[in-house]
C-alpha positions in Angstrom: -1.0 29.4 -5.3 -1.4 26.3 -4.1 -0.6 23.2 -6.2 -3.0 20.8 -7.0 -1.9 17.2 -7.2 -4.0 14.1 -7.9 -3.0 10.7 -8.8 -5.3 8.0 -10.4 -4.1 4.7 -9.6 -5.0 1.1 -8.2 -3.6 0.1 -4.8 -2.2 -3.4 -5.8 -0.7 -2.0 -8.9 3.2 -1.7 -8.8 3.0 1.0 -11.4 0.6 3.3 -9.0 3.2 3.0 -6.5 5.8 3.7 -8.7 4.6 6.9 -8.7 3.5 7.2 -5.2 7.1 6.3 -3.9 8.4 9.3 -6.5 5.8 11.7 -4.7 6.9 10.6 -1.1 10.5 10.9 -1.9 10.0 14.6 -2.9 7.5 15.4 -0.2 4.8 16.7 -2.7 1.4 16.7 -1.2 -1.3 14.8 -3.0 -4.8 13.4 -3.4 -5.0 9.8 -4.5 -8.1 8.6 -6.3 -8.7 5.1 -6.3 -9.6 3.5 -9.8 -11.5 0.6 -10.7 -10.3 -0.7 -13.7 -13.6 -2.8 -14.5 -15.7 0.4 -14.5 -13.2 3.1 -14.9 -14.3 6.6 -14.3 -15.0 9.2 -16.7 -11.9 11.5 -15.3 -9.6 8.5 -15.9 -11.0 8.4 -19.5 -10.6 11.7 -20.1 -7.3 12.3 -18.6 -5.8 9.6 -20.3 -7.7 8.7 -23.6 -5.2 7.2 -25.5 -4.3 4.1 -23.0 -7.2 4.6 -20.8 -4.9 2.9 -18.0 -3.4 3.7 -14.5 -1.3 5.7 -13.3 -2.1 9.1 -14.4 -0.8 12.5 -12.6 -3.0 15.3 -12.7 -0.8 18.6 -12.0 -2.6 21.7 -12.0 -5.2 20.3 -14.2 -3.0 19.0 -16.7 -2.4 15.2 -17.2 0.6 13.0 -17.6 0.3 9.0 -18.1 3.0 6.2 -18.1 4.6 5.6 -14.7 8.2 6.3 -16.2 7.2 9.3 -17.6 5.2 10.6 -14.5 8.4 10.2 -12.4 10.8 12.2 -14.8 8.4 14.5 -14.9 8.1 14.6 -10.8 11.9 14.7 -10.8 12.2 17.9 -13.3 9.3 19.7 -11.7 10.5 19.2 -7.8 14.2 19.7 -8.0 15.1 18.6 -4.7 16.0 14.8 -3.8 16.7 13.7 -7.2 15.9 10.5 -8.4 17.5 10.4 -11.6 21.3 11.3 -11.8 23.0 14.5 -12.4 25.3 13.7 -15.1 23.5 13.0 -18.9 25.3 9.8 -19.6 24.3 8.1 -15.8 20.5 9.5 -16.6 20.8 8.0 -20.1 21.8 4.5 -18.2 19.0 5.0 -15.8 16.4 5.4 -18.5 18.0 2.5 -20.2 17.6 0.1 -17.4 14.3 1.3 -16.6 13.2 0.6 -20.0 14.6 -2.9 -19.9 12.8 -3.6 -16.9 9.4 -2.3 -18.6 9.8 -3.8 -21.9 12.1 -6.9 -21.4 11.2 -8.0 -17.7 7.6 -7.4 -16.8 5.5 -9.8 -19.2 8.0 -12.5 -19.1 8.0 -12.6 -15.2 4.3 -12.5 -15.3 4.1 -15.3 -17.6 6.8 -17.2 -15.9 4.2 -17.3 -12.7 0.7 -17.3 -14.5 0.9 -19.1 -18.0 1.0 -23.0 -18.6 2.8 -25.8 -20.4 5.5 -24.8 -22.7 4.8 -21.1 -22.8 5.4 -21.0 -19.0 8.9 -23.2 -20.0 10.0 -20.9 -22.3 9.0 -17.7 -19.9 11.1 -19.1 -16.9 14.0 -19.4 -19.3 13.6 -16.0 -20.6 12.9 -14.4 -17.3 15.9 -16.4 -15.7 18.4 -14.8 -18.0 17.0 -11.5 -17.5 17.3 -11.5 -13.7 20.9 -12.6 -14.7 21.5 -9.5 -16.5 19.8 -7.6 -13.6 22.3 -9.2 -11.3 25.3 -8.8 -13.4 24.4 -4.9 -13.8 23.9 -4.4 -10.0 27.1 -5.8 -9.2 28.3 -4.9 -5.8 26.3 -1.6 -5.5 23.6 -1.4 -2.6 21.0 0.1 -5.0 20.7 0.3 -8.9 21.2 4.1 -8.3 24.5 3.6 -6.2 24.0 4.4 -2.3 20.3 5.7 -2.8 17.2 4.5 -4.2 16.8 5.9 -7.8 14.5 5.6 -11.1 15.9 1.9 -11.7 14.8 0.9 -8.2 11.7 2.3 -8.5 11.3 0.9 -11.7 12.1 -2.6 -10.3 9.1 -2.6 -7.7 7.7 -5.8 -9.1 10.9 -7.5 -8.9 11.6 -6.1 -5.7 8.1 -6.9 -4.0 5.6 -8.2 -6.3 7.3 -11.1 -7.6 7.6 -12.5 -4.0 4.0 -12.7 -3.5 3.3 -14.2 -6.6 5.9 -16.8 -5.9 4.3 -17.4 -2.6 0.9 -17.7 -4.2 2.2 -20.3 -7.3 4.9 -22.0 -5.7 7.3 -21.2 -8.3 10.9 -20.6 -7.1 12.3 -18.5 -9.8 14.1 -15.4 -7.9 15.8 -17.4 -5.1 19.1 -16.4 -3.0 21.1 -19.6 -4.6 20.5 -18.1 -8.1 20.3 -14.3 -7.5 22.4 -13.6 -4.2 22.8 -10.0 -5.5 19.2 -9.1 -6.2 18.2 -10.9 -3.0 20.4 -8.8 -0.9 19.0 -6.0 -2.8 15.3 -6.9 -2.3 16.0 -6.7 1.5 17.4 -3.6 1.4 14.8 -2.1 -1.2 11.8 -3.5 0.9 13.3 -2.0 4.3 14.2 1.4 3.0 11.8 4.3 4.2 10.6 5.5 1.0 9.9 1.9 -0.3 8.6 0.4 3.1 6.1 2.9 3.7 4.4 2.3 0.2 4.0 -1.1 -0.3 0.7 -2.7 0.1 0.1 -5.2 2.8 1.8 -8.7 1.2 -1.3 -10.7 2.6 -4.0 -8.3 1.2 -2.0 -8.6 -2.4 -1.7 -12.3 -2.2 -5.5 -12.5 -1.3 -6.3 -10.0 -4.3 -4.1 -12.0 -6.7 -5.4 -15.5 -5.5 -9.1 -14.2 -6.0 -8.1 -12.8 -9.7 -6.2 -15.9 -10.5 -8.5 -18.5 -9.1 -11.3 -16.7 -11.1 -9.3 -17.0 -14.3 -8.6 -20.7 -14.2 -11.8 -22.0 -13.4 
């Protein structure tokens, strides 16, 4: 029986792209459905009634929500080209750092770019601390997963690509080579890795979309 795999996402969302990278790394064929978050489809609301958000993976009619949960599901369903480490301790560590990125880094990085005044100053300070933590964790490894892209690298896609576009647009220099040489080296390796490179949106199109969104928000 042919497997049916559908992904509901948004082209400019790093969370959608995480799932696409995992599917491509596994060589899984899927149908991509672009969502309009200002007018969510009935299917999206049906498949993710709790959060009503993208991404949602639907495998043979069964929906799975939340990008990190989806990636683990993909890794367990299609065993080849593993994304998580094999050893339980290493798997636990990978989950820890992926969660650290989601819970500690993403919101504060976003706020460091788009908030204003004292809130922005506090966010920049906190974001710098978190980036330093990631710099130390990366150490001398090529990727967070070692020699190959793993869960933490996929989770860090916002830092690897979106943050650069945000910095370009806002003029903020948060993640720079002099402050974070190891992360910058990782970014270079990351965006040039086939699995990542082929699944990134065009930078100019992304900057244009963010510019329109935040230009409208600040009027």
